[in-house]
N, CA, C and O atoms as a MOPAC input file, in Angstrom:
PM7 MOZYME 1SCF
protein

 N     92.18100 1    80.98600 1    96.82100 1
 C     93.51500 1    80.83900 1    96.29000 1
 C     94.52500 1    81.03800 1    97.40600 1
 O     94.47800 1    82.05200 1    98.10200 1
 N     95.42000 1    80.11000 1    97.58700 1
 C     96.44600 1    80.21200 1    98.61400 1
 C     97.61600 1    81.01200 1    98.06200 1
 O     98.14700 1    80.71100 1    96.99200 1
 N     98.00300 1    82.02900 1    98.80700 1
 C     99.09600 1    82.88300 1    98.35600 1
 C    100.34100 1    82.61800 1    99.18900 1
 O    100.25900 1    82.40000 1   100.39800 1
 N    101.47900 1    82.63900 1    98.53600 1
 C    102.76200 1    82.53200 1    99.21500 1
 C    103.16900 1    83.94500 1    99.62400 1
 O    102.71700 1    84.91200 1    99.01000 1
 N    104.02300 1    84.08700 1   100.66200 1
 C    104.45100 1    85.42200 1   101.09300 1
 C    105.01100 1    86.27500 1    99.96600 1
 O    104.76400 1    87.48000 1    99.92100 1
 N    105.76600 1    85.66200 1    99.05200 1
 C    106.33400 1    86.45800 1    97.95700 1
 C    105.26100 1    86.92500 1    96.97400 1
 O    105.43000 1    87.95300 1    96.31800 1
 N    104.15300 1    86.17400 1    96.86600 1
 C    103.03800 1    86.61900 1    96.02300 1
 C    102.40900 1    87.87600 1    96.60300 1
 O    102.07000 1    88.81100 1    95.87700 1
 N    102.26100 1    87.88400 1    97.91900 1
 C    101.66600 1    89.03900 1    98.59800 1
 C    102.58100 1    90.23900 1    98.46000 1
 O    102.12000 1    91.34500 1    98.18200 1
 N    103.87100 1    90.03000 1    98.65200 1
 C    104.83500 1    91.12200 1    98.53700 1
 C    104.78500 1    91.75900 1    97.15700 1
 O    104.87200 1    92.98000 1    97.02600 1
 N    104.64700 1    90.94100 1    96.14100 1
 C    104.70100 1    91.42500 1    94.76700 1
 C    103.36400 1    91.93400 1    94.23300 1
 O    103.32300 1    92.57300 1    93.18100 1
 N    102.30000 1    91.66600 1    94.92700 1
 C    100.97400 1    92.03200 1    94.43200 1
 C    100.73900 1    93.53700 1    94.52800 1
 O    101.27800 1    94.21000 1    95.40600 1
 N     99.94500 1    94.03500 1    93.63100 1
 C     99.54700 1    95.43200 1    93.69800 1
 C     98.40300 1    95.56400 1    94.70700 1
 O     97.79600 1    94.56900 1    95.10200 1
 N     98.12500 1    96.76500 1    95.10800 1
 C     97.03300 1    96.98300 1    96.06400 1
 C     95.70800 1    96.48600 1    95.49800 1
 O     94.94800 1    95.82400 1    96.20600 1
 N     95.41900 1    96.79100 1    94.24600 1
 C     94.16200 1    96.33700 1    93.64200 1
 C     94.08200 1    94.82100 1    93.62000 1
 O     93.01100 1    94.25200 1    93.83200 1
 N     95.18700 1    94.17400 1    93.37000 1
 C     95.21900 1    92.71800 1    93.39800 1
 C     94.95100 1    92.17700 1    94.78300 1
 O     94.28700 1    91.15200 1    94.93900 1
 N     95.46400 1    92.86100 1    95.78900 1
 C     95.23000 1    92.41500 1    97.16900 1
 C     93.76400 1    92.56000 1    97.55100 1
 O     93.21000 1    91.68600 1    98.21800 1
 N     93.13100 1    93.64600 1    97.13800 1
 C     91.70900 1    93.82200 1    97.44300 1
 C     90.88800 1    92.68100 1    96.86600 1
 O     89.89700 1    92.26100 1    97.46500 1
 N     91.28900 1    92.18200 1    95.71800 1
 C     90.56000 1    91.09200 1    95.07800 1
 C     90.70800 1    89.78200 1    95.83900 1
 O     89.92800 1    88.85500 1    95.62100 1
 N     91.69300 1    89.68900 1    96.72600 1
 C     91.89700 1    88.47400 1    97.52100 1
 C     90.95000 1    88.40400 1    98.72700 1
 O     90.90600 1    87.39400 1    99.42900 1
 N     90.20400 1    89.47000 1    98.95700 1
 C     89.29100 1    89.51100 1   100.10700 1
 C     87.94700 1    88.90400 1    99.72300 1
 O     86.95400 1    89.61300 1    99.56000 1
 N     87.93200 1    87.58100 1    99.58100 1
 C     86.72700 1    86.85900 1    99.17200 1
 C     86.54400 1    85.61900 1   100.04600 1
 O     87.45300 1    85.20900 1   100.76700 1
 N     85.36100 1    85.03900 1    99.96600 1
 C     85.07800 1    83.76400 1   100.60500 1
 C     85.25400 1    83.76100 1   102.11000 1
 O     84.87900 1    84.70900 1   102.80100 1
 N     85.83000 1    82.68200 1   102.60100 1
 C     86.01100 1    82.48500 1   104.04200 1
 C     86.89200 1    83.58600 1   104.61600 1
 O     86.64900 1    84.05900 1   105.72700 1
 N     87.90100 1    83.99200 1   103.87800 1
 C     88.79600 1    85.05700 1   104.33800 1
 C     87.99100 1    86.32700 1   104.63900 1
 O     88.21400 1    86.98000 1   105.65900 1
 N     87.06300 1    86.67100 1   103.75600 1
 C     86.23400 1    87.87000 1   103.94900 1
 C     85.30800 1    87.70700 1   105.14600 1
 O     85.10400 1    88.65500 1   105.90500 1
 N     84.74900 1    86.52100 1   105.32100 1
 C     83.85900 1    86.25200 1   106.46600 1
 C     84.62400 1    86.41300 1   107.77300 1
 O     84.14100 1    87.07300 1   108.69300 1
 N     85.80900 1    85.81900 1   107.86600 1
 C     86.61700 1    85.90800 1   109.08500 1
 C     86.98200 1    87.36200 1   109.36500 1
 O     86.91500 1    87.81000 1   110.51000 1
 N     87.36500 1    88.09500 1   108.33200 1
 C     87.71000 1    89.51300 1   108.49900 1
 C     86.50200 1    90.30900 1   108.99800 1
 O     86.64000 1    91.16200 1   109.87600 1
 N     85.31600 1    90.03200 1   108.44000 1
 C     84.10800 1    90.74000 1   108.86700 1
 C     83.77300 1    90.48800 1   110.32400 1
 O     83.40600 1    91.41700 1   111.04300 1
 N     83.89200 1    89.25400 1   110.76700 1
 C     83.61500 1    88.92700 1   112.17600 1
 C     84.65900 1    89.58000 1   113.06900 1
 O     84.32400 1    90.09000 1   114.13800 1
 N     85.90100 1    89.57200 1   112.65300 1
 C     86.95900 1    90.21200 1   113.43800 1
 C     86.71000 1    91.71400 1   113.55100 1
 O     86.95200 1    92.30400 1   114.60400 1
 N     86.23400 1    92.33000 1   112.48500 1
 C     85.91300 1    93.76700 1   112.53000 1
 C     84.76000 1    94.05100 1   113.48600 1
 O     84.81700 1    94.99700 1   114.27200 1
 N     83.71700 1    93.23300 1   113.41600 1
 C     82.52700 1    93.47300 1   114.24200 1
 C     82.72700 1    93.13100 1   115.70400 1
 O     82.19400 1    93.81600 1   116.57700 1
 N     83.48200 1    92.08900 1   115.98600 1
 C     83.59800 1    91.58600 1   117.36500 1
 C     84.85200 1    92.07000 1   118.07300 1
 O     85.08000 1    91.74900 1   119.24000 1
 N     85.64900 1    92.83000 1   117.37700 1
 C     86.82000 1    93.39700 1   118.01900 1
 C     87.96800 1    92.42400 1   118.16100 1
 O     87.92900 1    91.33900 1   117.57900 1
 N     88.98200 1    92.77900 1   118.91300 1
 C     90.13700 1    91.90900 1   119.07000 1
 C     89.72200 1    90.51800 1   119.54000 1
 O     88.87700 1    90.37100 1   120.42400 1
 N     90.33800 1    89.48900 1   118.92500 1
 C     89.97900 1    88.11000 1   119.26300 1
 C     91.12000 1    87.16900 1   118.91200 1
 O     91.96000 1    87.47100 1   118.06500 1
 N     91.13300 1    86.02800 1   119.57800 1
 C     92.06800 1    84.96700 1   119.22600 1
 C     91.46300 1    84.17000 1   118.07200 1
 O     90.27700 1    84.30500 1   117.77000 1
 N     92.26500 1    83.35800 1   117.44500 1
 C     91.72900 1    82.51900 1   116.37600 1
 C     90.71500 1    81.52300 1   116.92700 1
 O     89.74900 1    81.18000 1   116.24700 1
 N     90.92700 1    81.06400 1   118.13700 1
 C     89.98400 1    80.14300 1   118.76900 1
 C     88.62500 1    80.83300 1   118.97800 1
 O     87.57800 1    80.24200 1   118.71300 1
 N     88.65200 1    82.07500 1   119.45000 1
 C     87.41200 1    82.82600 1   119.62900 1
 C     86.72200 1    83.07600 1   118.29300 1
 O     85.49900 1    82.98600 1   118.19300 1
 N     87.51000 1    83.39000 1   117.27200 1
 C     86.94100 1    83.60500 1   115.93200 1
 C     86.29700 1    82.33100 1   115.40200 1
 O     85.23900 1    82.38100 1   114.77500 1
 N     86.92700 1    81.19700 1   115.65200 1
 C     86.35400 1    79.91900 1   115.21500 1
 C     84.99700 1    79.69200 1   115.86800 1
 O     84.06300 1    79.22400 1   115.21700 1
 N     84.88600 1    80.02000 1   117.14200 1
 C     83.61000 1    79.86900 1   117.84500 1
 C     82.56900 1    80.84100 1   117.29100 1
 O     81.41600 1    80.46700 1   117.07600 1
 N     82.97600 1    82.08300 1   117.06200 1
 C     82.04100 1    83.10100 1   116.57000 1
 C     81.54100 1    82.79300 1   115.16300 1
 O     80.37700 1    83.03300 1   114.84500 1
 N     82.42300 1    82.26400 1   114.32500 1
 C     82.04000 1    81.97100 1   112.94700 1
 C     81.45200 1    80.57100 1   112.79300 1
 O     80.91200 1    80.22500 1   111.74200 1
 N     81.56300 1    79.77300 1   113.85100 1
 C     81.13800 1    78.36800 1   113.82900 1
 C     81.88100 1    77.58000 1   112.75500 1
 O     81.32700 1    76.69100 1   112.10800 1
 N     83.14600 1    77.93300 1   112.58600 1
 C     84.02100 1    77.23000 1   111.65000 1
 C     85.08300 1    76.49500 1   112.45200 1
 O     85.35000 1    76.82100 1   113.60800 1
 N     85.67600 1    75.50800 1   111.82100 1
 C     86.75700 1    74.75800 1   112.43800 1
 C     87.97400 1    75.66300 1   112.62100 1
 O     88.27000 1    76.50000 1   111.76800 1
 N     88.66700 1    75.48800 1   113.72500 1
 C     89.86500 1    76.27300 1   114.00600 1
 C     90.90300 1    76.11900 1   112.90000 1
 O     91.62400 1    77.06600 1   112.58600 1
 N     90.97900 1    74.92400 1   112.30700 1
 C     91.95900 1    74.67700 1   111.24200 1
 C     91.59000 1    75.36300 1   109.93200 1
 O     92.39900 1    75.40100 1   109.00500 1
 N     90.38700 1    75.90200 1   109.84600 1
 C     89.98400 1    76.73100 1   108.70900 1
 C     90.25600 1    78.20600 1   109.03000 1
 O     90.72900 1    78.95900 1   108.17800 1
 N     89.95400 1    78.60400 1   110.26100 1
 C     90.06400 1    80.01300 1   110.66200 1
 C     91.51400 1    80.45400 1   110.81200 1
 O     91.89000 1    81.52100 1   110.32600 1
 N     92.32700 1    79.64900 1   111.47500 1
 C     93.70000 1    80.06200 1   111.77300 1
 C     94.50300 1    80.42000 1   110.51500 1
 O     95.16800 1    81.45600 1   110.50800 1
 N     94.46900 1    79.60600 1   109.45000 1
 C     95.21000 1    80.00900 1   108.24000 1
 C     94.64500 1    81.27100 1   107.58600 1
 O     95.39300 1    82.04700 1   106.99100 1
 N     93.33400 1    81.48200 1   107.69100 1
 C     92.73600 1    82.69200 1   107.11100 1
 C     93.22700 1    83.92600 1   107.86100 1
 O     93.47200 1    84.96100 1   107.24000 1
 N     93.37400 1    83.83900 1   109.18000 1
 C     93.88800 1    84.97400 1   109.95500 1
 C     95.33800 1    85.24700 1   109.57500 1
 O     95.74600 1    86.40400 1   109.46300 1
 N     96.10900 1    84.20000 1   109.37900 1
 C     97.49400 1    84.37400 1   108.91900 1
 C     97.51200 1    85.10400 1   107.58400 1
 O     98.30000 1    86.02900 1   107.39100 1
 N     96.64900 1    84.69200 1   106.66200 1
 C     96.57400 1    85.35000 1   105.35800 1
 C     96.14600 1    86.80600 1   105.50000 1
 O     96.68600 1    87.68100 1   104.82300 1
 N     95.17600 1    87.06900 1   106.37700 1
 C     94.73300 1    88.44900 1   106.59600 1
 C     95.88000 1    89.30800 1   107.12000 1
 O     96.02600 1    90.46100 1   106.71600 1
 N     96.68900 1    88.75800 1   108.01100 1
 C     97.84900 1    89.49700 1   108.51200 1
 C     98.84200 1    89.75300 1   107.38800 1
 O     99.37600 1    90.85600 1   107.27300 1
 N     99.09400 1    88.75400 1   106.56400 1
 C    100.02000 1    88.90500 1   105.44300 1
 C     99.51900 1    89.93700 1   104.43800 1
 O    100.31300 1    90.67200 1   103.85100 1
 N     98.22100 1    89.99300 1   104.24400 1
 C     97.62100 1    90.94200 1   103.30900 1
 C     97.49100 1    92.34300 1   103.89700 1
 O     97.24300 1    93.30200 1   103.16700 1
 N     97.65900 1    92.46600 1   105.22000 1
 C     97.54600 1    93.76200 1   105.88900 1
 C     96.16300 1    94.06100 1   106.42800 1
 O     95.92700 1    95.16100 1   106.92700 1
 N     95.23200 1    93.10500 1   106.34200 1
 C     93.86100 1    93.34000 1   106.80000 1
 C     93.64200 1    92.94500 1   108.25500 1
 O     92.53800 1    93.10500 1   108.77700 1
 N     94.67000 1    92.43400 1   108.91300 1
 C     94.61200 1    92.11900 1   110.34400 1
 C     96.01300 1    92.28900 1   110.89500 1
 O     96.99600 1    92.28200 1   110.15300 1
 N     96.08900 1    92.44400 1   112.21600 1
 C     97.39000 1    92.61300 1   112.86300 1
 C     97.33500 1    91.99100 1   114.25100 1
 O     96.28300 1    91.93800 1   114.88800 1
 N     98.47700 1    91.52900 1   114.70000 1
 C     98.59300 1    91.00800 1   116.05000 1
 C     98.52400 1    92.18200 1   117.01200 1
 O     99.30400 1    93.12800 1   116.90500 1
 N     97.58300 1    92.11800 1   117.95800 1
 C     97.38000 1    93.21800 1   118.89200 1
 C     97.94000 1    92.90700 1   120.27400 1
 O     98.09700 1    93.80600 1   121.10100 1
 N     98.23700 1    91.65300 1   120.52100 1
 C     98.74800 1    91.26500 1   121.82700 1
 C     98.64500 1    89.75800 1   122.00700 1
 O     98.49500 1    89.00900 1   121.04200 1
 N     98.72900 1    89.33500 1   123.24900 1
 C     98.65500 1    87.91500 1   123.54700 1
 C     97.70200 1    87.67600 1   124.70500 1
 O     97.60400 1    88.48300 1   125.62900 1
 N     97.00800 1    86.56200 1   124.63600 1
 C     96.12400 1    86.12300 1   125.70800 1
 C     96.53400 1    84.69400 1   126.02700 1
 O     96.32600 1    83.78500 1   125.22200 1
 N     97.11500 1    84.50100 1   127.20000 1
 C     97.73100 1    83.22500 1   127.55600 1
 C     98.80700 1    82.92300 1   126.52400 1
 O     99.78000 1    83.67100 1   126.42500 1
 N     98.66600 1    81.87200 1   125.76900 1
 C     99.68500 1    81.52900 1   124.77000 1
 C     99.20400 1    81.79200 1   123.34200 1
 O     99.87400 1    81.40400 1   122.38500 1
 N     98.06600 1    82.43800 1   123.19100 1
 C     97.49800 1    82.68700 1   121.86500 1
 C     97.60400 1    84.15800 1   121.49400 1
 O     97.56100 1    85.04000 1   122.35100 1
 N     97.74400 1    84.40000 1   120.19300 1
 C     97.75400 1    85.76900 1   119.70200 1
 C     96.34300 1    86.33600 1   119.67700 1
 O     95.37300 1    85.61800 1   119.43000 1
 N     96.24500 1    87.61100 1   119.93100 1
 C     94.97800 1    88.33000 1   119.83800 1
 C     95.11000 1    89.24900 1   118.62400 1
 O     96.05700 1    90.02700 1   118.51300 1
 N     94.14000 1    89.14100 1   117.72200 1
 C     94.21100 1    89.85300 1   116.45200 1
 C     93.13600 1    90.92900 1   116.36100 1
 O     92.06100 1    90.82000 1   116.95300 1
 N     93.45600 1    91.95700 1   115.61100 1
 C     92.53100 1    93.04700 1   115.36900 1
 C     92.43200 1    93.24700 1   113.85700 1
 O     93.41500 1    93.08700 1   113.13400 1
 N     91.24200 1    93.59500 1   113.39400 1
 C     91.04100 1    93.84500 1   111.96300 1
 C     91.50500 1    95.24900 1   111.62000 1
 O     91.42600 1    96.16700 1   112.43600 1
 N     91.98600 1    95.39300 1   110.40600 1
 C     92.32300 1    96.70500 1   109.87000 1
 C     91.31600 1    97.03900 1   108.78800 1
 O     90.81800 1    96.15400 1   108.09200 1
 N     91.01900 1    98.31900 1   108.65200 1
 C     90.12600 1    98.77400 1   107.58700 1
 C     90.86200 1    98.69800 1   106.24500 1
 O     92.06900 1    98.45800 1   106.20000 1
 N     90.12500 1    98.90500 1   105.16500 1
 C     90.75200 1    98.92900 1   103.84300 1
 C     91.80800 1   100.03000 1   103.77400 1
 O     92.88000 1    99.82700 1   103.20400 1
 N     91.50700 1   101.19900 1   104.35600 1
 C     92.48500 1   102.29800 1   104.32800 1
 C     93.73800 1   101.94200 1   105.11400 1
 O     94.85000 1   102.20300 1   104.65700 1
 N     93.56900 1   101.35100 1   106.29100 1
 C     94.72300 1   100.94800 1   107.10000 1
 C     95.54400 1    99.87800 1   106.38400 1
 O     96.77400 1    99.91500 1   106.40900 1
 N     94.86900 1    98.93700 1   105.75400 1
 C     95.56400 1    97.87500 1   105.02200 1
 C     96.31500 1    98.46300 1   103.82600 1
 O     97.43500 1    98.04300 1   103.53300 1
 N     95.71400 1    99.42400 1   103.14000 1
 C     96.37700 1   100.06400 1   102.00000 1
 C     97.64100 1   100.78200 1   102.45700 1
 O     98.68300 1   100.68700 1   101.80600 1
 N     97.55100 1   101.50000 1   103.57700 1
 C     98.72800 1   102.19800 1   104.10300 1
 C     99.81700 1   101.20700 1   104.51000 1
 O    100.99600 1   101.43100 1   104.23500 1
 N     99.42800 1   100.11500 1   105.16300 1
 C    100.40400 1    99.09500 1   105.57200 1
 C    101.08400 1    98.48600 1   104.35100 1
 O    102.29300 1    98.25600 1   104.35500 1
 N    100.29900 1    98.22800 1   103.30600 1
 C    100.85800 1    97.66600 1   102.06900 1
 C    101.83000 1    98.66300 1   101.43100 1
 O    102.90400 1    98.27700 1   100.97000 1
 N    101.45600 1    99.92900 1   101.40800 1
 C    102.31800 1   100.95100 1   100.81100 1
 C    103.62500 1   101.07300 1   101.58700 1
 O    104.69600 1   101.15800 1   100.98500 1
 N    103.54800 1   101.08300 1   102.90600 1
 C    104.75200 1   101.18800 1   103.73500 1
 C    105.66600 1    99.98200 1   103.52700 1
 O    106.88700 1   100.12500 1   103.46500 1
 N    105.07400 1    98.80400 1   103.41900 1
 C    105.86100 1    97.58800 1   103.23500 1
 C    106.49500 1    97.52000 1   101.84800 1
 O    107.43600 1    96.75700 1   101.62600 1
 N    105.98100 1    98.31300 1   100.92900 1
 C    106.46800 1    98.26500 1    99.54500 1
 C    107.03300 1    99.59600 1    99.07400 1
 O    106.92200 1    99.93900 1    97.89800 1
 N    107.63700 1   100.34500 1    99.99100 1
 C    108.33500 1   101.56300 1    99.59600 1
 C    107.52400 1   102.83700 1    99.67400 1
 O    107.94500 1   103.86400 1    99.14100 1
 N    106.38000 1   102.80000 1   100.31800 1
 C    105.57900 1   104.00800 1   100.46500 1
 C    104.70200 1   104.28400 1    99.26800 1
 O    104.68600 1   103.51900 1    98.30400 1
 N    103.96600 1   105.39400 1    99.33600 1
 C    103.05100 1   105.77800 1    98.26900 1
 C    103.75300 1   106.52700 1    97.14200 1
 O    103.12600 1   106.89400 1    96.14900 1
 N    105.04100 1   106.74900 1    97.29500 1
 C    105.74700 1   107.52300 1    96.28100 1
 C    106.04400 1   106.67000 1    95.05200 1
 O    106.17900 1   105.45000 1    95.14300 1
 N    106.13800 1   107.30300 1    93.95600 1
 C    106.50600 1   106.61800 1    92.72700 1
 C    108.03200 1   106.69900 1    92.60900 1
 O    108.61200 1   107.77300 1    92.76700 1
 N    108.66400 1   105.59200 1    92.34000 1
 C    110.11100 1   105.59600 1    92.23800 1
 C    110.53900 1   106.30400 1    90.96100 1
 O    109.96300 1   106.08900 1    89.89500 1
 N    111.54800 1   107.14100 1    91.08000 1
 C    112.05700 1   107.89000 1    89.92700 1
 C    112.91300 1   106.97600 1    89.07700 1
 O    113.65000 1   106.13300 1    89.58700 1
 N    112.80300 1   107.15800 1    87.77800 1
 C    113.62900 1   106.40500 1    86.84700 1
 C    114.79200 1   107.27600 1    86.42700 1
 O    114.61500 1   108.42200 1    86.01500 1
 N    115.98000 1   106.71600 1    86.53700 1
 C    117.15400 1   107.45800 1    86.08500 1
 C    117.41100 1   107.13800 1    84.62100 1
 O    117.28500 1   105.98900 1    84.19700 1
 N    117.76400 1   108.14000 1    83.86600 1
 C    118.06900 1   107.94600 1    82.45000 1
 C    119.55200 1   107.87900 1    82.25300 1
 O    120.01800 1   107.71800 1    81.12500 1

């Protein structure tokens, strides 16, 4: 399922965990095991087309499961985040882990 940025922003953490399926999950797993990598390197490691891998890495970054770690020549180098790191990133992006108080 392709998600728009506003879908990711509005999703709950449990909903985001459910998005970690299929090719997205495979790319994330290889990124976790092989360490920081460019999308081109990930495409080679997964033996998938670059045009399949690159959008999945973008989605992983949007979901908080990957982050840009630097640059190599003109390409971004990405690193995987654990579920805990992704949960914290999601919480920070959405107002923290605190529950908002309701005024009466």
